[in-house]
N, CA, C and O atoms as a printed pandas DataFrame, in Angstrom:
     atom_number atom_name residue_name chain_id  residue_number  x_coord  y_coord  z_coord
0              1         N          MET        A               1  -35.467    8.843  -21.750
1              2        CA          MET        A               1  -34.261    8.037  -21.807
2              3         C          MET        A               1  -34.660    6.592  -21.497
3              4         O          MET        A               1  -35.246    6.304  -20.453
4              5         N          ASP        A               2  -34.335    5.703  -22.413
5              6        CA          ASP        A               2  -34.683    4.295  -22.176
6              7         C          ASP        A               2  -33.663    3.639  -21.246
7              8         O          ASP        A               2  -32.615    4.209  -20.942
8              9         N          GLU        A               3  -33.997    2.429  -20.804
9             10        CA          GLU        A               3  -33.176    1.744  -19.802
10            11         C          GLU        A               3  -31.769    1.438  -20.307
11            12         O          GLU        A               3  -30.800    1.533  -19.554
12            13         N          SER        A               4  -31.662    1.074  -21.579
13            14        CA          SER        A               4  -30.350    0.746  -22.155
14            15         C          SER        A               4  -29.444    1.979  -22.169
15            16         O          SER        A               4  -28.262    1.885  -21.835
16            17         N          THR        A               5  -29.992    3.128  -22.553
17            18        CA          THR        A               5  -29.204    4.361  -22.592
18            19         C          THR        A               5  -28.778    4.763  -21.183
19            20         O          THR        A               5  -27.642    5.185  -20.970
20            21         N          TYR        A               6  -29.694    4.630  -20.223
21            22        CA          TYR        A               6  -29.381    4.952  -18.835
22            23         C          TYR        A               6  -28.272    4.045  -18.309
23            24         O          TYR        A               6  -27.331    4.524  -17.676
24            25         N          SER        A               7  -28.373    2.751  -18.561
25            26        CA          SER        A               7  -27.349    1.803  -18.111
26            27         C          SER        A               7  -25.992    2.117  -18.727
27            28         O          SER        A               7  -24.968    2.065  -18.046
28            29         N          ASP        A               8  -25.988    2.446  -20.024
29            30        CA          ASP        A               8  -24.733    2.810  -20.689
30            31         C          ASP        A               8  -24.127    4.071  -20.074
31            32         O          ASP        A               8  -22.916    4.155  -19.870
32            33         N          LEU        A               9  -24.983    5.047  -19.784
33            34        CA          LEU        A               9  -24.494    6.293  -19.178
34            35         C          LEU        A               9  -23.900    6.029  -17.797
35            36         O          LEU        A               9  -22.838    6.554  -17.464
36            37         N          MET        A              10  -24.582    5.222  -17.000
37            38        CA          MET        A              10  -24.085    4.915  -15.658
38            39         C          MET        A              10  -22.799    4.083  -15.714
39            40         O          MET        A              10  -21.903    4.263  -14.889
40            41         N          LEU        A              11  -22.713    3.174  -16.688
41            42        CA          LEU        A              11  -21.496    2.384  -16.863
42            43         C          LEU        A              11  -20.322    3.296  -17.224
43            44         O          LEU        A              11  -19.219    3.134  -16.704
44            45         N          LYS        A              12  -20.570    4.252  -18.115
45            46        CA          LYS        A              12  -19.511    5.197  -18.491
46            47         C          LYS        A              12  -19.137    6.092  -17.310
47            48         O          LYS        A              12  -17.975    6.463  -17.147
48            49         N          THR        A              13  -20.126    6.432  -16.494
49            50        CA          THR        A              13  -19.843    7.229  -15.300
50            51         C          THR        A              13  -18.963    6.447  -14.334
51            52         O          THR        A              13  -18.008    6.996  -13.784
52            53         N          ALA        A              14  -19.276    5.171  -14.121
53            54        CA          ALA        A              14  -18.462    4.328  -13.246
54            55         C          ALA        A              14  -17.042    4.188  -13.799
55            56         O          ALA        A              14  -16.070    4.214  -13.045
56            57         N          GLN        A              15  -16.933    4.042  -15.110
57            58        CA          GLN        A              15  -15.609    3.957  -15.731
58            59         C          GLN        A              15  -14.846    5.267  -15.567
59            60         O          GLN        A              15  -13.628    5.261  -15.389
60            61         N          ALA        A              16  -15.560    6.388  -15.627
61            62        CA          ALA        A              16  -14.913    7.692  -15.426
62            63         C          ALA        A              16  -14.344    7.791  -14.017
63            64         O          ALA        A              16  -13.258    8.336  -13.823
64            65         N          PHE        A              17  -15.078    7.261  -13.022
65            66        CA          PHE        A              17  -14.564    7.245  -11.652
66            67         C          PHE        A              17  -13.278    6.425  -11.581
67            68         O          PHE        A              17  -12.334    6.811  -10.891
68            69         N          GLU        A              18  -13.236    5.306  -12.284
69            70        CA          GLU        A              18  -12.027    4.473  -12.274
70            71         C          GLU        A              18  -10.852    5.202  -12.911
71            72         O          GLU        A              18   -9.723    5.102  -12.430
72            73         N          VAL        A              19  -11.111    5.933  -13.991
73            74        CA          VAL        A              19  -10.053    6.703  -14.642
74            75         C          VAL        A              19   -9.560    7.808  -13.704
75            76         O          VAL        A              19   -8.356    8.030  -13.573
76            77         N          VAL        A              20  -10.501    8.495  -13.054
77            78        CA          VAL        A              20  -10.122    9.550  -12.110
78            79         C          VAL        A              20   -9.275    8.963  -10.986
79            80         O          VAL        A              20   -8.279    9.566  -10.585
80            81         N          ALA        A              21   -9.658    7.793  -10.473
81            82        CA          ALA        A              21   -8.882    7.152   -9.404
82            83         C          ALA        A              21   -7.468    6.836   -9.882
83            84         O          ALA        A              21   -6.505    7.046   -9.143
84            85         N          ALA        A              22   -7.334    6.338  -11.098
85            86        CA          ALA        A              22   -6.002    6.031  -11.636
86            87         C          ALA        A              22   -5.173    7.304  -11.788
87            88         O          ALA        A              22   -3.981    7.309  -11.479
88            89         N          VAL        A              23   -5.798    8.380  -12.262
89            90        CA          VAL        A              23   -5.088    9.658  -12.409
90            91         C          VAL        A              23   -4.665   10.182  -11.033
91            92         O          VAL        A              23   -3.548   10.674  -10.865
92            93         N          VAL        A              24   -5.566   10.072  -10.054
93            94        CA          VAL        A              24   -5.238   10.502   -8.693
94            95         C          VAL        A              24   -4.013    9.736   -8.184
95            96         O          VAL        A              24   -3.121   10.329   -7.576
96            97         N          LEU        A              25   -3.966    8.438   -8.425
97            98        CA          LEU        A              25   -2.839    7.638   -7.947
98            99         C          LEU        A              25   -1.530    8.035   -8.632
99           100         O          LEU        A              25   -0.497    8.151   -7.973
100          101         N          VAL        A              26   -1.568    8.240   -9.934
101          102        CA          VAL        A              26   -0.338    8.592  -10.663
102          103         C          VAL        A              26    0.129   10.000  -10.287
103          104         O          VAL        A              26    1.297   10.209   -9.962
104          105         N          VAL        A              27   -0.798   10.960  -10.336
105          106        CA          VAL        A              27   -0.433   12.340   -9.988
106          107         C          VAL        A              27   -0.026   12.411   -8.514
107          108         O          VAL        A              27    0.912   13.122   -8.155
108          109         N          GLY        A              28   -0.736   11.671   -7.671
109          110        CA          GLY        A              28   -0.413   11.654   -6.251
110          111         C          GLY        A              28    0.961   11.086   -5.967
111          112         O          GLY        A              28    1.655   11.554   -5.064
112          113         N          LEU        A              29    1.359   10.080   -6.732
113          114        CA          LEU        A              29    2.694    9.518   -6.571
114          115         C          LEU        A              29    3.759   10.568   -6.883
115          116         O          LEU        A              29    4.723   10.729   -6.134
116          117         N          VAL        A              30    3.577   11.277   -7.989
117          118        CA          VAL        A              30    4.523   12.336   -8.363
118          119         C          VAL        A              30    4.531   13.439   -7.297
119          120         O          VAL        A              30    5.592   13.914   -6.890
120          121         N          PHE        A              31    3.332   13.839   -6.852
121          122        CA          PHE        A              31    3.203   14.859   -5.815
122          123         C          PHE        A              31    3.893   14.413   -4.524
123          124         O          PHE        A              31    4.582   15.203   -3.879
124          125         N          SER        A              32    3.707   13.155   -4.157
125          126        CA          SER        A              32    4.311   12.624   -2.937
126          127         C          SER        A              32    5.829   12.653   -3.014
127          128         O          SER        A              32    6.500   13.013   -2.047
128          129         N          PHE        A              33    6.372   12.271   -4.172
129          130        CA          PHE        A              33    7.830   12.333   -4.325
130          131         C          PHE        A              33    8.313   13.773   -4.295
131          132         O          PHE        A              33    9.399   14.049   -3.784
132          133         N          GLY        A              34    7.517   14.702   -4.838
133          134        CA          GLY        A              34    7.877   16.121   -4.763
134          135         C          GLY        A              34    7.929   16.609   -3.320
135          136         O          GLY        A              34    8.852   17.321   -2.927
136          137         N          LEU        A              35    6.925   16.217   -2.538
137          138        CA          LEU        A              35    6.930   16.587   -1.123
138          139         C          LEU        A              35    8.128   15.984   -0.394
139          140         O          LEU        A              35    8.762   16.644    0.430
140          141         N          ALA        A              36    8.430   14.730   -0.705
141          142        CA          ALA        A              36    9.564   14.065   -0.057
142          143         C          ALA        A              36   10.878   14.758   -0.434
143          144         O          ALA        A              36   11.749   14.948    0.415
144          145         N          LEU        A              37   11.015   15.127   -1.691
145          146        CA          LEU        A              37   12.227   15.830   -2.122
146          147         C          LEU        A              37   12.345   17.166   -1.399
147          148         O          LEU        A              37   13.428   17.533   -0.943
148          149         N          ARG        A              38   11.242   17.888   -1.294
149          150        CA          ARG        A              38   11.248   19.168   -0.591
150          151         C          ARG        A              38   11.629   18.962    0.883
151          152         O          ARG        A              38   12.400   19.738    1.448
152          153         N          ALA        A              39   11.085   17.916    1.490
153          154        CA          ALA        A              39   11.403   17.626    2.893
154          155         C          ALA        A              39   12.875   17.287    3.043
155          156         O          ALA        A              39   13.519   17.710    4.004
156          157         N          TYR        A              40   13.412   16.521    2.093
157          158        CA          TYR        A              40   14.822   16.149    2.182
158          159         C          TYR        A              40   15.722   17.373    2.015
159          160         O          TYR        A              40   16.693   17.542    2.752
160          161         N          LEU        A              41   15.396   18.216    1.054
161          162        CA          LEU        A              41   16.225   19.404    0.828
162          163         C          LEU        A              41   16.166   20.353    2.016
163          164         O          LEU        A              41   17.145   21.041    2.307
164          165         N          ALA        A              42   15.027   20.399    2.708
165          166        CA          ALA        A              42   14.888   21.291    3.855
166          167         C          ALA        A              42   15.560   20.725    5.106
167          168         O          ALA        A              42   16.099   21.481    5.915
168          169         N          SER        A              43   15.530   19.399    5.269
169          170        CA          SER        A              43   16.008   18.833    6.537
170          171         C          SER        A              43   17.253   17.953    6.404
171          172         O          SER        A              43   17.980   17.761    7.378
172          173         N          ARG        A              44   17.499   17.424    5.223
173          174        CA          ARG        A              44   18.596   16.463    5.003
174          175         C          ARG        A              44   18.468   15.257    5.932
175          176         O          ARG        A              44   19.461   14.606    6.259
176          177         N          ASP        A              45   17.254   14.971    6.347
177          178        CA          ASP        A              45   16.975   13.867    7.259
178          179         C          ASP        A              45   16.194   12.796    6.493
179          180         O          ASP        A              45   15.030   12.995    6.143
180          181         N          GLY        A              46   16.847   11.663    6.239
181          182        CA          GLY        A              46   16.220   10.590    5.479
182          183         C          GLY        A              46   14.994   10.001    6.154
183          184         O          GLY        A              46   14.030    9.631    5.484
184          185         N          THR        A              47   15.025    9.913    7.483
185          186        CA          THR        A              47   13.894    9.365    8.219
186          187         C          THR        A              47   12.677   10.270    8.080
187          188         O          THR        A              47   11.567    9.793    7.841
188          189         N          HIS        A              48   12.884   11.566    8.229
189          190        CA          HIS        A              48   11.786   12.529    8.062
190          191         C          HIS        A              48   11.255   12.478    6.630
191          192         O          HIS        A              48   10.044   12.509    6.410
192          193         N          THR        A              49   12.155   12.402    5.674
193          194        CA          THR        A              49   11.756   12.335    4.266
194          195         C          THR        A              49   10.903   11.106    4.003
195          196         O          THR        A              49    9.884   11.188    3.316
196          197         N          TYR        A              50   11.312    9.975    4.540
197          198        CA          TYR        A              50   10.547    8.732    4.376
198          199         C          TYR        A              50    9.159    8.873    4.980
199          200         O          TYR        A              50    8.173    8.450    4.377
200          201         N          ARG        A              51    9.074    9.470    6.177
201          202        CA          ARG        A              51    7.757    9.650    6.816
202          203         C          ARG        A              51    6.863   10.552    5.984
203          204         O          ARG        A              51    5.667   10.287    5.860
204          205         N          VAL        A              52    7.420   11.614    5.412
205          206        CA          VAL        A              52    6.632   12.515    4.563
206          207         C          VAL        A              52    6.137   11.764    3.330
207          208         O          VAL        A              52    4.962   11.861    2.976
208          209         N          LEU        A              53    7.024   11.018    2.675
209          210        CA          LEU        A              53    6.643   10.257    1.485
210          211         C          LEU        A              53    5.571    9.226    1.827
211          212         O          LEU        A              53    4.574    9.092    1.118
212          213         N          ARG        A              54    5.784    8.520    2.897
213          214        CA          ARG        A              54    4.846    7.471    3.299
214          215         C          ARG        A              54    3.479    8.046    3.648
215          216         O          ARG        A              54    2.452    7.497    3.247
216          217         N          ARG        A              55    3.462    9.133    4.382
217          218        CA          ARG        A              55    2.196    9.754    4.763
218          219         C          ARG        A              55    1.476   10.328    3.535
219          220         O          ARG        A              55    0.268   10.147    3.382
220          221         N          ALA        A              56    2.205   11.005    2.679
221          222        CA          ALA        A              56    1.577   11.613    1.509
222          223         C          ALA        A              56    1.028   10.547    0.562
223          224         O          ALA        A              56   -0.118   10.640    0.121
224          225         N          PHE        A              57    1.833    9.541    0.250
225          226        CA          PHE        A              57    1.350    8.524   -0.689
226          227         C          PHE        A              57    0.289    7.637   -0.051
227          228         O          PHE        A              57   -0.610    7.161   -0.744
228          229         N          GLY        A              58    0.375    7.408    1.238
229          230        CA          GLY        A              58   -0.693    6.682    1.928
230          231         C          GLY        A              58   -2.017    7.406    1.795
231          232         O          GLY        A              58   -3.053    6.779    1.575
232          233         N          GLY        A              59   -1.988    8.722    1.926
233          234        CA          GLY        A              59   -3.193    9.524    1.735
234          235         C          GLY        A              59   -3.718    9.441    0.316
235          236         O          GLY        A              59   -4.928    9.398    0.093
236          237         N          VAL        A              60   -2.805    9.418   -0.642
237          238        CA          VAL        A              60   -3.199    9.287   -2.045
238          239         C          VAL        A              60   -3.897    7.944   -2.272
239          240         O          VAL        A              60   -4.916    7.877   -2.959
240          241         N          ILE        A              61   -3.347    6.889   -1.699
241          242        CA          ILE        A              61   -3.961    5.563   -1.848
242          243         C          ILE        A              61   -5.352    5.558   -1.217
243          244         O          ILE        A              61   -6.290    5.004   -1.790
244          245         N          LEU        A              62   -5.490    6.171   -0.040
245          246        CA          LEU        A              62   -6.806    6.249    0.598
246          247         C          LEU        A              62   -7.804    6.994   -0.278
247          248         O          LEU        A              62   -8.944    6.558   -0.439
248          249         N          LEU        A              63   -7.377    8.109   -0.839
249          250        CA          LEU        A              63   -8.251    8.882   -1.715
250          251         C          LEU        A              63   -8.636    8.071   -2.945
251          252         O          LEU        A              63   -9.797    8.076   -3.353
252          253         N          GLY        A              64   -7.670    7.373   -3.540
253          254        CA          GLY        A              64   -7.963    6.524   -4.694
254          255         C          GLY        A              64   -8.962    5.428   -4.365
255          256         O          GLY        A              64   -9.859    5.147   -5.159
256          257         N          LEU        A              65   -8.815    4.803   -3.195
257          258        CA          LEU        A              65   -9.760    3.770   -2.762
258          259         C          LEU        A              65  -11.169    4.332   -2.603
259          260         O          LEU        A              65  -12.144    3.682   -2.980
260          261         N          GLU        A              66  -11.279    5.538   -2.046
261          262        CA          GLU        A              66  -12.587    6.154   -1.864
262          263         C          GLU        A              66  -13.258    6.408   -3.211
263          264         O          GLU        A              66  -14.462    6.194   -3.354
264          265         N          ILE        A              67  -12.498    6.855   -4.183
265          266        CA          ILE        A              67  -13.045    7.114   -5.517
266          267         C          ILE        A              67  -13.455    5.798   -6.183
267          268         O          ILE        A              67  -14.504    5.732   -6.824
268          269         N          LEU        A              68  -12.645    4.761   -6.040
269          270        CA          LEU        A              68  -12.983    3.458   -6.626
270          271         C          LEU        A              68  -14.262    2.870   -6.013
271          272         O          LEU        A              68  -15.065    2.259   -6.719
272          273         N          VAL        A              69  -14.449    3.055   -4.711
273          274        CA          VAL        A              69  -15.678    2.575   -4.074
274          275         C          VAL        A              69  -16.885    3.298   -4.661
275          276         O          VAL        A              69  -17.923    2.679   -4.897
276          277         N          ALA        A              70  -16.759    4.594   -4.898
277          278        CA          ALA        A              70  -17.864    5.347   -5.498
278          279         C          ALA        A              70  -18.195    4.795   -6.889
279          280         O          ALA        A              70  -19.366    4.647   -7.237
280          281         N          GLY        A              71  -17.169    4.495   -7.676
281          282        CA          GLY        A              71  -17.394    3.911   -9.004
282          283         C          GLY        A              71  -18.065    2.549   -8.915
283          284         O          GLY        A              71  -18.970    2.251   -9.694
284          285         N          ASP        A              72  -17.630    1.724   -7.976
285          286        CA          ASP        A              72  -18.251    0.405   -7.783
286          287         C          ASP        A              72  -19.706    0.549   -7.363
287          288         O          ASP        A              72  -20.563   -0.219   -7.801
288          289         N          LEU        A              73  -19.980    1.521   -6.523
289          290        CA          LEU        A              73  -21.347    1.752   -6.068
290          291         C          LEU        A              73  -22.250    2.138   -7.235
291          292         O          LEU        A              73  -23.357    1.614   -7.362
292          293         N          ILE        A              74  -21.792    3.036   -8.073
293          294        CA          ILE        A              74  -22.573    3.443   -9.240
294          295         C          ILE        A              74  -22.805    2.257  -10.165
295          296         O          ILE        A              74  -23.923    2.030  -10.628
296          297         N          ARG        A              75  -21.750    1.508  -10.428
297          298        CA          ARG        A              75  -21.866    0.359  -11.330
298          299         C          ARG        A              75  -22.875   -0.661  -10.805
299          300         O          ARG        A              75  -23.695   -1.175  -11.565
300          301         N          THR        A              76  -22.816   -0.945   -9.533
301          302        CA          THR        A              76  -23.675   -1.991   -8.972
302          303         C          THR        A              76  -25.117   -1.532   -8.836
303          304         O          THR        A              76  -26.036   -2.253   -9.225
304          305         N          VAL        A              77  -25.323   -0.352   -8.294
305          306        CA          VAL        A              77  -26.676    0.098   -8.017
306          307         C          VAL        A              77  -27.390    0.575   -9.275
307          308         O          VAL        A              77  -28.570    0.282   -9.463
308          309         N          ALA        A              78  -26.695    1.303  -10.133
309          310        CA          ALA        A              78  -27.353    1.906  -11.286
310          311         C          ALA        A              78  -27.331    1.041  -12.538
311          312         O          ALA        A              78  -28.238    1.138  -13.364
312          313         N          VAL        A              79  -26.317    0.199  -12.696
313          314        CA          VAL        A              79  -26.184   -0.562  -13.935
314          315         C          VAL        A              79  -26.837   -1.929  -13.827
315          316         O          VAL        A              79  -27.686   -2.274  -14.649
316          317         N          SER        A              80  -26.458   -2.706  -12.834
317          318        CA          SER        A              80  -26.998   -4.066  -12.728
318          319         C          SER        A              80  -27.233   -4.436  -11.269
319          320         O          SER        A              80  -26.417   -5.124  -10.656
320          321         N          PRO        A              81  -28.363   -3.971  -10.709
321          322        CA          PRO        A              81  -28.620   -4.195   -9.282
322          323         C          PRO        A              81  -29.209   -5.579   -8.968
323          324         O          PRO        A              81  -30.312   -5.681   -8.429
324          325         N          THR        A              82  -28.474   -6.628   -9.304
325          326        CA          THR        A              82  -28.920   -7.971   -8.924
326          327         C          THR        A              82  -28.426   -8.277   -7.527
327          328         O          THR        A              82  -27.512   -7.618   -7.031
328          329         N          ILE        A              83  -29.013   -9.254   -6.899
329          330        CA          ILE        A              83  -28.614   -9.611   -5.533
330          331         C          ILE        A              83  -27.162  -10.081   -5.496
331          332         O          ILE        A              83  -26.453   -9.822   -4.524
332          333         N          GLU        A              84  -26.714  -10.770   -6.547
333          334        CA          GLU        A              84  -25.320  -11.222   -6.608
334          335         C          GLU        A              84  -24.363  -10.032   -6.708
335          336         O          GLU        A              84  -23.319  -10.006   -6.056
336          337         N          ASN        A              85  -24.737   -9.042   -7.539
337          338        CA          ASN        A              85  -23.873   -7.868   -7.695
338          339         C          ASN        A              85  -23.831   -7.029   -6.420
339          340         O          ASN        A              85  -22.785   -6.492   -6.056
340          341         N          VAL        A              86  -24.974   -6.922   -5.747
341          342        CA          VAL        A              86  -24.996   -6.173   -4.488
342          343         C          VAL        A              86  -24.143   -6.891   -3.443
343          344         O          VAL        A              86  -23.422   -6.242   -2.685
344          345         N          ALA        A              87  -24.217   -8.219   -3.393
345          346        CA          ALA        A              87  -23.379   -8.984   -2.462
346          347         C          ALA        A              87  -21.901   -8.804   -2.803
347          348         O          ALA        A              87  -21.069   -8.651   -1.909
348          349         N          ALA        A              88  -21.575   -8.823   -4.095
349          350        CA          ALA        A              88  -20.183   -8.604   -4.510
350          351         C          ALA        A              88  -19.729   -7.198   -4.127
351          352         O          ALA        A              88  -18.597   -7.009   -3.680
352          353         N          LEU        A              89  -20.609   -6.213   -4.300
353          354        CA          LEU        A              89  -20.271   -4.846   -3.902
354          355         C          LEU        A              89  -20.010   -4.787   -2.396
355          356         O          LEU        A              89  -19.058   -4.146   -1.950
356          357         N          GLY        A              90  -20.855   -5.453   -1.625
357          358        CA          GLY        A              90  -20.658   -5.475   -0.179
358          359         C          GLY        A              90  -19.309   -6.048    0.194
359          360         O          GLY        A              90  -18.636   -5.533    1.087
360          361         N          LEU        A              91  -18.908   -7.114   -0.486
361          362        CA          LEU        A              91  -17.606   -7.723   -0.221
362          363         C          LEU        A              91  -16.474   -6.779   -0.630
363          364         O          LEU        A              91  -15.486   -6.644    0.092
364          365         N          ILE        A              92  -16.616   -6.129   -1.782
365          366        CA          ILE        A              92  -15.599   -5.175   -2.248
366          367         C          ILE        A              92  -15.462   -4.020   -1.260
367          368         O          ILE        A              92  -14.351   -3.629   -0.904
368          369         N          VAL        A              93  -16.595   -3.479   -0.820
369          370        CA          VAL        A              93  -16.563   -2.366    0.126
370          371         C          VAL        A              93  -15.945   -2.816    1.452
371          372         O          VAL        A              93  -15.178   -2.073    2.065
372          373         N          LEU        A              94  -16.275   -4.016    1.886
373          374        CA          LEU        A              94  -15.699   -4.550    3.123
374          375         C          LEU        A              94  -14.179   -4.674    3.017
375          376         O          LEU        A              94  -13.456   -4.279    3.932
376          377         N          ILE        A              95  -13.701   -5.219    1.908
377          378        CA          ILE        A              95  -12.254   -5.371    1.699
378          379         C          ILE        A              95  -11.576   -4.008    1.626
379          380         O          ILE        A              95  -10.537   -3.794    2.251
380          381         N          ARG        A              96  -12.158   -3.089    0.866
381          382        CA          ARG        A              96  -11.544   -1.766    0.727
382          383         C          ARG        A              96  -11.598   -0.983    2.034
383          384         O          ARG        A              96  -10.690   -0.206    2.328
384          385         N          THR        A              97  -12.648   -1.181    2.814
385          386        CA          THR        A              97  -12.723   -0.525    4.114
386          387         C          THR        A              97  -11.630   -1.057    5.033
387          388         O          THR        A              97  -10.984   -0.290    5.746
388          389         N          PHE        A              98  -11.425   -2.374    5.015
389          390        CA          PHE        A              98  -10.347   -2.971    5.806
390          391         C          PHE        A              98   -8.995   -2.413    5.356
391          392         O          PHE        A              98   -8.152   -2.078    6.188
392          393         N          LEU        A              99   -8.790   -2.313    4.043
393          394        CA          LEU        A              99   -7.540   -1.739    3.532
394          395         C          LEU        A              99   -7.375   -0.293    3.982
395          396         O          LEU        A              99   -6.284    0.119    4.376
396          397         N          SER        A             100   -8.456    0.473    3.923
397          398        CA          SER        A             100   -8.391    1.874    4.346
398          399         C          SER        A             100   -8.027    1.990    5.820
399          400         O          SER        A             100   -7.167    2.788    6.191
400          401         N          PHE        A             101   -8.687    1.187    6.665
401          402        CA          PHE        A             101   -8.366    1.225    8.089
402          403         C          PHE        A             101   -6.919    0.809    8.324
403          404         O          PHE        A             101   -6.219    1.426    9.127
404          405         N          SER        A             102   -6.469   -0.230    7.633
405          406        CA          SER        A             102   -5.086   -0.682    7.783
406          407         C          SER        A             102   -4.110    0.410    7.376
407          408         O          SER        A             102   -3.123    0.657    8.068
408          409         N          LEU        A             103   -4.388    1.065    6.249
409          410        CA          LEU        A             103   -3.524    2.158    5.793
410          411         C          LEU        A             103   -3.533    3.310    6.779
411          412         O          LEU        A             103   -2.481    3.878    7.072
412          413         N          GLU        A             104   -4.699    3.665    7.295
413          414        CA          GLU        A             104   -4.780    4.769    8.247
414          415         C          GLU        A             104   -3.984    4.464    9.514
415          416         O          GLU        A             104   -3.280    5.331   10.033
416          417         N          ILE        A             105   -4.095    3.244   10.005
417          418        CA          ILE        A             105   -3.331    2.866   11.196
418          419         C          ILE        A             105   -1.839    2.922   10.896
419          420         O          ILE        A             105   -1.050    3.387   11.719
420          421         N          GLU        A             106   -1.460    2.451    9.723
421          422        CA          GLU        A             106   -0.049    2.460    9.318
422          423         C          GLU        A             106    0.470    3.891    9.193
423          424         O          GLU        A             106    1.590    4.183    9.611
424          425         N          ILE        A             107   -0.336    4.781    8.624
425          426        CA          ILE        A             107    0.093    6.164    8.398
426          427         C          ILE        A             107    0.081    6.961    9.690
427          428         O          ILE        A             107    1.058    7.634   10.019
428          429         N          GLU        A             108   -1.026    6.887   10.426
429          430        CA          GLU        A             108   -1.219    7.725   11.604
430          431         C          GLU        A             108   -0.666    7.118   12.881
431          432         O          GLU        A             108   -0.337    7.844   13.819
432          433         N          GLY        A             109   -0.558    5.794   12.931
433          434        CA          GLY        A             109   -0.042    5.146   14.120
434          435         C          GLY        A             109   -1.091    4.852   15.179
435          436         O          GLY        A             109   -0.774    4.275   16.219
436          437         N          VAL        A             110   -2.343    5.243   14.926
437          438        CA          VAL        A             110   -3.428    4.954   15.865
438          439         C          VAL        A             110   -4.651    4.501   15.072
439          440         O          VAL        A             110   -4.827    4.900   13.921
440          441         N          PRO        A             111   -5.491    3.676   15.677
441          442        CA          PRO        A             111   -6.713    3.254   14.982
442          443         C          PRO        A             111   -7.640    4.445   14.727
443          444         O          PRO        A             111   -7.660    5.391   15.515
444          445         N          PRO        A             112   -8.398    4.407   13.645
445          446        CA          PRO        A             112   -9.267    5.533   13.297
446          447         C          PRO        A             112  -10.292    5.874   14.380
447          448         O          PRO        A             112  -10.672    7.036   14.518
448          449         N          TRP        A             113  -10.741    4.888   15.143
449          450        CA          TRP        A             113  -11.750    5.169   16.163
450          451         C          TRP        A             113  -11.164    5.860   17.382
451          452         O          TRP        A             113  -11.906    6.258   18.279
452          453         N          ARG        A             114   -9.841    6.012   17.431
453          454        CA          ARG        A             114   -9.204    6.715   18.543
454          455         C          ARG        A             114   -8.973    8.187   18.218
455          456         O          ARG        A             114   -8.421    8.927   19.032
456          457         N          ARG        A             115   -9.384    8.596   17.060
457          458        CA          ARG        A             115   -9.283    9.996   16.642
458          459         C          ARG        A             115  -10.389   10.235   15.627
459          460         O          ARG        A             115  -11.107    9.306   15.257
460          461         N          ALA        A             116  -10.526   11.449   15.183
461          462        CA          ALA        A             116  -11.547   11.765   14.183
462          463         C          ALA        A             116  -11.226   11.005   12.897
463          464         O          ALA        A             116  -10.058   10.857   12.540
464          465         N          LEU        A             117  -12.248   10.529   12.209
465          466        CA          LEU        A             117  -12.014    9.806   10.963
466          467         C          LEU        A             117  -11.308   10.703    9.961
467          468         O          LEU        A             117  -11.540   11.911    9.919
468          469         N          THR        A             118  -10.460   10.111    9.172
469          470        CA          THR        A             118   -9.605   10.836    8.246
470          471         C          THR        A             118   -9.907   10.399    6.828
471          472         O          THR        A             118  -10.081    9.210    6.559
472          473         N          SER        A             119   -9.969   11.347    5.936
473          474        CA          SER        A             119  -10.114   10.998    4.528
474          475         C          SER        A             119   -8.740   11.060    3.876
475          476         O          SER        A             119   -7.794   11.597    4.452
476          477         N          GLY        A             120   -8.638   10.511    2.679
477          478        CA          GLY        A             120   -7.374   10.554    1.956
478          479         C          GLY        A             120   -6.901   11.970    1.721
479          480         O          GLY        A             120   -5.708   12.256    1.822
480          481         N          ALA        A             121   -7.838   12.870    1.404
481          482        CA          ALA        A             121   -7.468   14.260    1.130
482          483         C          ALA        A             121   -6.891   14.941    2.367
483          484         O          ALA        A             121   -5.941   15.716    2.254
484          485         N          SER        A             122   -7.450   14.666    3.546
485          486        CA          SER        A             122   -6.931   15.317    4.750
486          487         C          SER        A             122   -5.551   14.775    5.119
487          488         O          SER        A             122   -4.728   15.512    5.663
488          489         N          VAL        A             123   -5.287   13.506    4.834
489          490        CA          VAL        A             123   -3.955   12.944    5.083
490          491         C          VAL        A             123   -2.936   13.615    4.170
491          492         O          VAL        A             123   -1.838   13.955    4.610
492          493         N          ILE        A             124   -3.290   13.806    2.904
493          494        CA          ILE        A             124   -2.393   14.478    1.960
494          495         C          ILE        A             124   -2.125   15.900    2.419
495          496         O          ILE        A             124   -0.988   16.366    2.366
496          497         N          LYS        A             125   -3.176   16.599    2.874
497          498        CA          LYS        A             125   -3.016   17.973    3.343
498          499         C          LYS        A             125   -2.067   18.046    4.529
499          500         O          LYS        A             125   -1.199   18.918    4.581
500          501         N          ARG        A             126   -2.231   17.120    5.496
501          502        CA          ARG        A             126   -1.339   17.106    6.652
502          503         C          ARG        A             126    0.102   16.831    6.231
503          504         O          ARG        A             126    1.033   17.420    6.780
504          505         N          ALA        A             127    0.285   15.947    5.271
505          506        CA          ALA        A             127    1.641   15.655    4.796
506          507         C          ALA        A             127    2.252   16.885    4.138
507          508         O          ALA        A             127    3.439   17.161    4.310
508          509         N          ALA        A             128    1.435   17.627    3.379
509          510        CA          ALA        A             128    1.943   18.821    2.710
510          511         C          ALA        A             128    2.293   19.909    3.708
511          512         O          ALA        A             128    3.303   20.594    3.547
512          513         N          THR        A             129    1.467   20.081    4.745
513          514        CA          THR        A             129    1.749   21.132    5.725
514          515         C          THR        A             129    2.881   20.740    6.672
515          516         O          THR        A             129    3.489   21.610    7.296
516          517         N          ALA        A             130    3.170   19.453    6.786
517          518        CA          ALA        A             130    4.258   19.005    7.640
518          519         C          ALA        A             130    5.607   19.179    6.958
519          520         O          ALA        A             130    6.650   19.042    7.598
520          521         N          THR        A             131    5.592   19.476    5.674
521          522        CA          THR        A             131    6.821   19.646    4.921
522          523         C          THR        A             131    7.337   21.059    5.116
523          524         O          THR        A             131    6.619   22.015    4.827
524          525         N          PRO        A             132    8.545   21.216    5.592
525          526        CA          PRO        A             132    9.114   22.563    5.767
526          527         C          PRO        A             132    9.136   23.309    4.439
527          528         O          PRO        A             132    9.517   22.746    3.413
528          529         N          GLY        A             133    8.731   24.564    4.459
529          530        CA          GLY        A             133    8.753   25.379    3.257
530          531         C          GLY        A             133    7.537   25.209    2.379
531          532         O          GLY        A             133    7.457   25.835    1.322
532          533         N          ALA        A             134    6.574   24.373    2.781
533          534        CA          ALA        A             134    5.390   24.156    1.951
534          535         C          ALA        A             134    4.391   25.274    2.142
535          536         O          ALA        A             134    3.327   25.264    1.523
């Protein structure tokens, strides 16, 4: 496999990660509203419903961010590993990490270092199990 073919394959792989992240966000949004509807029908409590929706979709956003970082990593390291691209990747990862921590604090109410680190998938799972009848 020559370098051009390898670069094209890695670029397509990175693009596939971006597509998967977009699908996760769209499907996750629908799933989150489904969980919120189920919570509302079970409790008739708008505040509880809002918390379920917020927690579930927050987890979806975290999961989407994690997938996007993986795509950026593949693109930078495998496709064009110049010092400028690596620096840009570092900045992107730093920004997305800050967003992830901010979202986790917003969802969980405590900083991540005060409890075990949480992934987007585990936040979604907790939101689903917190829904009555799930």
